[in-house]
C-alpha positions in Angstrom: 20.4 -12.2 1.7 22.7 -10.1 3.8 24.6 -7.0 2.5 27.8 -8.9 1.8 26.0 -11.7 -0.1 24.2 -9.1 -2.2 27.5 -7.3 -2.9 29.2 -10.5 -4.0 26.3 -11.4 -6.3 26.0 -7.9 -7.8 29.7 -7.3 -8.3 30.0 -10.7 -10.1 27.5 -9.6 -12.7 29.4 -6.6 -14.0 32.9 -5.6 -15.2 35.3 -4.2 -12.7 34.9 -0.6 -14.1 31.1 -0.8 -13.4 31.7 -2.1 -9.9 34.0 0.9 -9.3 31.1 3.1 -10.5 28.8 1.2 -8.1 31.1 1.8 -5.2 31.1 5.5 -6.1 27.3 5.5 -6.2 27.2 3.8 -2.8 29.5 6.3 -1.1 27.7 9.3 -2.8 24.3 7.9 -1.9 25.3 7.6 1.7 26.8 11.1 1.8 23.7 12.6 0.2 21.4 10.7 2.5 23.2 12.0 5.5 23.2 15.6 4.1 19.5 15.5 3.1 18.0 13.6 6.0 17.4 10.1 4.5 18.4 6.8 5.9 22.0 6.1 4.6 21.5 2.3 4.9 18.5 2.4 2.5 20.3 4.7 0.1 23.4 2.5 0.1 21.3 -0.7 -0.4 19.6 0.8 -3.5 23.0 1.9 -4.8 24.5 -1.5 -4.4 21.8 -3.1 -6.5 21.0 -0.3 -9.0 23.1 -1.6 -11.9 22.8 -5.4 -11.2 21.3 -6.1 -14.7 23.0 -3.4 -16.7 25.4 -5.9 -18.3 23.0 -8.7 -18.9 22.7 -9.4 -22.7 19.9 -7.4 -24.3 17.9 -10.5 -25.1 18.1 -11.7 -21.5 16.9 -8.3 -20.3 14.0 -8.4 -22.8 13.0 -11.9 -21.8 13.2 -11.1 -18.1 10.8 -8.1 -18.6 8.4 -10.2 -20.5 8.6 -13.4 -18.4 8.2 -11.5 -15.1 5.4 -9.3 -16.5 7.3 -6.1 -15.7 6.6 -2.8 -17.5 6.7 -4.0 -21.1 6.1 -0.4 -22.3 9.8 0.1 -21.6 10.7 -2.2 -24.5 9.5 0.6 -26.8 12.3 2.9 -25.5 16.0 2.8 -25.2 17.4 -0.4 -23.9 19.5 1.6 -21.4 16.3 2.0 -19.3 15.5 -1.7 -19.0 18.1 -2.6 -16.4 16.5 -0.3 -13.8 13.1 -2.0 -14.0 14.8 -5.5 -13.9 17.1 -4.4 -11.0 14.1 -3.4 -8.9 12.5 -6.8 -9.5 15.8 -8.7 -8.8 16.1 -6.8 -5.5 12.8 -8.3 -4.4 12.9 -11.7 -6.1 16.5 -12.7 -5.6 17.8 -10.5 -2.7 14.7 -10.3 -0.6 14.4 -6.5 -0.5 10.9 -5.9 0.9 11.4 -2.1 1.1 9.3 -0.6 -1.7 11.1 2.7 -1.4 14.5 1.0 -2.0 13.1 -0.9 -5.0 11.6 2.3 -6.4 15.0 4.1 -6.0 16.5 1.3 -8.1 13.6 1.4 -10.6 13.8 5.1 -11.3 17.6 5.7 -11.0 18.0 6.1 -14.8 14.7 7.7 -15.9 13.4 9.6 -12.9 9.7 10.1 -12.6 7.2 12.7 -11.5 7.0 13.0 -7.7 10.2 11.3 -6.9 10.7 10.4 -3.2 13.8 11.8 -1.4 15.4 8.4 -1.6 14.8 8.2 -5.4 16.3 11.6 -5.8 19.3 10.7 -3.8 20.1 7.5 -5.8 19.4 9.2 -9.1 21.7 12.1 -8.3 24.4 9.8 -6.8 24.4 7.8 -10.0 24.8 11.1 -12.0 27.6 12.7 -9.9 29.6 9.9 -8.3 33.3 10.7 -8.2 34.3 8.5 -11.1 32.0 10.3 -13.5 33.7 12.7 -15.9 31.6 14.6 -18.5 30.9 18.3 -19.2 28.7 19.8 -16.5 29.4 17.1 -13.8 31.3 19.6 -11.6 28.5 22.1 -11.8 26.0 19.3 -10.8 28.3 18.4 -7.9 28.4 22.0 -6.7 24.6 22.3 -7.0 24.2 19.0 -5.0 25.9 20.8 -2.0 23.1 23.4 -2.0 20.0 21.7 -3.3 19.1 18.1 -4.2 16.3 19.3 -6.5 18.4 22.0 -8.3 21.1 19.5 -9.0 18.7 16.9 -10.4 16.9 19.5 -12.5 20.3 20.5 -13.9 21.1 16.8 -14.7 17.7 16.1 -16.2 18.0 19.2 -18.4 21.5 18.2 -19.6 20.4 14.6 -20.2 17.3 15.7 -22.2 19.4 18.1 -24.3 21.9 15.4 -25.1 19.1 13.1 -26.2 17.7 15.8 -28.4 21.1 16.5 -30.0 21.5 12.8 -30.7 17.9 12.6 -32.2 17.0 10.0 -29.6 13.5 9.3 -28.2 13.0 10.7 -24.7 11.3 8.5 -22.2 8.1 10.3 -21.0 9.0 9.5 -17.3 12.2 11.6 -17.7 10.2 14.5 -19.0 7.7 14.1 -16.2 10.5 14.0 -13.6 11.9 17.3 -15.0 8.5 19.0 -15.3 7.6 17.9 -11.8 10.7 19.4 -10.3 10.3 22.6 -12.3 6.6 22.9 -11.3 7.5 22.5 -7.6 10.2 25.2 -8.0 7.7 27.6 -9.6 5.1 27.1 -6.9 
C-alpha cells in the first residue's frame, strides 16, 4: 500500500480526536527525526500506523494476538499495551511494511524497551509530547526534547511509572527495562 492508502485505512479505524493525535505524532516524529539524524519518512510511517488498533474492541484485540501468535504474554498486562503489538503486525500483514525498524517503533511506542533504537525513541517521544497532549509535565518533556532525546524519554518514563504506582497498576517489565537501560547508559 502507498502512504495515502495507509492513511485512509488507519484514519478510518479511529475517532477523529485520535486521528488528530496521530497527525500530531506524525509531525513531531518528522521534526524529531530531522533534529536527531533519523530518516523522517520512516519516522512518519511508524507514526501514521502506531495507533491503528487502539480503538478495536478489546476482544478483537485479544483474538488477534492469539490468532496471529503474537506476544501472548502481553495479555497478562494492561490492555492499553496490546494495540502496539497488533499495530506492528498490521503494518506488515496489511500494509506491506517490510522495514523491521519501523515495525519495532510501532511495537514499542507505548511500553518502550531496553536498548531502544533511535527510531523507536523518536516515535515513543513523539507520541508522548505531540502538540495536542496536555498533562502535567508535558511542557518540561518538550523542553528536554530540544536538548536530549534520551533525557526527555527518561523524564517521560519516570512520570509514567510514577502514575502507574500511584494508581496501584501493574507495570509492564519492558517499561522498567526501557527506563533502566536509559539510566544505565547515562551513568556510564
